[in-house]
C-alpha positions as CSV (number, residue, x, y, z in Angstrom):
1,M,0.0,0.0,0.0
2,S,1.5,3.3,-1.0
3,K,0.6,6.7,0.7
4,I,1.5,10.1,-0.1
5,R,2.9,11.9,2.9
6,S,3.6,15.6,3.5
7,G,6.1,15.1,6.3
8,R,9.3,17.0,6.8
9,A,11.5,14.5,5.1
10,K,9.5,14.6,1.9
11,S,9.3,18.4,2.1
12,A,13.0,18.8,2.6
13,T,13.8,16.4,-0.2
14,T,11.3,18.2,-2.6
15,A,12.6,21.6,-1.7
16,G,16.1,20.6,-2.1
17,A,15.5,19.0,-5.5
18,L,13.6,22.1,-6.7
19,L,16.3,24.3,-5.5
20,A,19.1,22.3,-7.2
21,A,17.0,22.2,-10.4
22,L,16.5,26.0,-10.4
23,L,20.0,26.8,-9.5
24,G,21.8,24.1,-11.3
25,G,23.5,23.1,-8.2
26,A,25.9,26.0,-8.6
27,L,24.9,27.8,-5.3
28,A,25.0,26.7,-1.7
29,V,22.1,28.0,0.4
30,A,22.2,28.3,4.2
31,P,19.5,26.1,5.9
32,S,16.8,27.8,7.7
33,A,17.0,28.3,11.5
34,T,14.5,25.4,12.0
35,A,16.5,23.1,9.8
36,A,19.7,24.1,11.5
37,D,18.4,23.6,15.0
38,Y,16.6,20.3,14.5
39,S,18.1,17.5,12.3
40,P,16.5,14.1,11.7
41,C,17.1,11.8,14.6
42,T,19.6,9.1,13.4
43,Y,20.0,6.7,16.3
44,G,18.8,5.7,19.7
45,A,21.0,6.7,22.6
46,V,21.3,5.4,26.0
47,L,21.3,8.4,28.5
48,H,22.7,7.7,32.0
49,N,22.2,10.3,34.6
50,K,25.0,9.6,37.1
51,V,23.9,12.2,39.6
52,T,20.2,11.8,40.0
53,N,19.8,8.0,39.4
54,P,23.1,6.3,39.0
55,T,21.6,2.8,38.6
56,S,19.3,3.4,35.5
57,Y,19.3,4.7,32.0
58,K,16.8,6.0,29.3
59,Y,16.9,5.0,25.7
60,V,15.8,8.0,23.5
61,P,16.0,9.3,19.8
62,Y,19.2,11.2,19.2
63,V,21.3,13.0,16.6
64,G,24.9,14.0,17.0
65,N,25.2,15.2,20.7
66,S,21.6,16.3,20.9
67,P,18.1,14.9,21.5
68,N,16.8,17.9,19.7
69,C,15.7,16.2,16.5
70,W,12.7,14.9,14.7
71,L,11.2,11.7,13.2
72,D,8.2,11.2,10.9
73,W,6.5,8.7,8.8
74,G,8.8,6.8,6.4
75,M,11.9,7.0,8.4
76,S,13.8,3.8,9.4
77,N,16.7,3.7,12.0
78,T,17.4,2.9,15.6
79,A,16.0,6.3,16.6
80,V,12.6,5.0,15.4
81,R,13.2,1.8,17.5
82,A,13.9,3.9,20.6
83,L,10.6,5.7,20.1
84,Q,8.7,2.4,19.5
85,K,10.2,0.9,22.5
86,N,9.1,3.8,24.7
87,L,5.6,3.9,23.2
88,N,5.4,0.1,24.1
89,S,7.0,0.4,27.5
90,C,5.3,3.5,29.0
91,Y,2.1,3.8,27.0
92,G,1.1,0.1,26.5
93,Y,1.4,-0.3,22.8
94,R,2.5,-3.5,21.2
95,L,4.3,-2.0,18.2
96,A,7.0,-4.1,16.5
97,T,10.4,-2.5,17.5
98,D,11.6,-2.8,13.9
99,G,12.7,0.8,13.5
100,D,10.3,1.5,10.7
101,F,8.0,4.5,11.2
102,G,4.9,3.4,9.5
103,D,1.1,3.8,10.0
104,L,1.0,1.9,13.4
105,T,3.9,4.0,14.9
106,E,2.2,7.1,13.6
107,S,-1.1,6.3,15.0
108,A,0.2,5.4,18.4
109,L,2.3,8.7,18.5
110,K,-0.7,10.7,17.6
111,S,-2.6,9.1,20.4
112,V,0.2,9.8,22.9
113,Q,0.5,13.4,21.6
114,R,-3.3,14.0,22.3
115,K,-2.8,12.4,25.8
116,V,0.2,14.6,26.8
117,G,-1.2,17.8,25.3
118,V,0.9,18.5,22.3
119,R,-0.2,19.0,18.6
120,A,-1.3,15.5,17.4
121,D,0.5,15.6,14.0
122,G,2.2,12.2,14.1
123,D,5.6,13.9,14.0
124,Y,8.1,13.4,16.8
125,G,10.1,16.4,17.8
126,P,11.5,18.2,20.9
127,N,7.9,19.3,22.1
128,T,6.7,15.7,21.9
129,R,9.9,14.3,23.5
130,N,9.6,16.8,26.4
131,A,5.8,16.1,27.0
132,M,6.3,12.3,27.0
133,V,7.3,10.2,29.9
134,W,10.3,8.0,29.2
135,A,11.2,4.5,30.6
136,N,14.0,4.1,33.2
137,Y,15.9,0.8,32.7
138,S,18.1,-0.9,35.3
139,M,21.8,-0.7,34.6
140,E,22.3,-4.1,36.0
141,T,19.4,-6.1,34.4
142,G,18.1,-3.9,31.6
143,A,14.5,-4.3,33.0
144,R,12.2,-1.3,33.0
145,I,12.0,0.3,36.5
146,S,9.5,3.1,35.8
147,C,8.3,5.7,33.5
148,N,8.7,9.4,34.2
């Protein structure tokens, strides 16, 4: 089943292709402030807070040295897997943790976005990340301890 999406990834690709076609690839253009501030999440990172809880960690979407990134429909990587794992662990979904951001992940994310009071657009970004609760896992066993 093929769907047409208007997500950021498609928009950025389309805009880039159009710009390259118009300019013949001869000019470099600085990215917008939004694009410069938030890149696509590329991997899931283990965050360990040695001060407040030295025996647990969280697994969150990340890019470079920052959790300020975005995910949307059609993306496939370990950052999506981190999001799926958290949707399952803290919100009771039973998504396949396959790292593919498809219809089921989007639907679950929209439901969580409504629950936590952010715009329910199915796109994951800093506002959604900050509003969601995240699972804490034991450093020793890897078992989920809590969600907060």
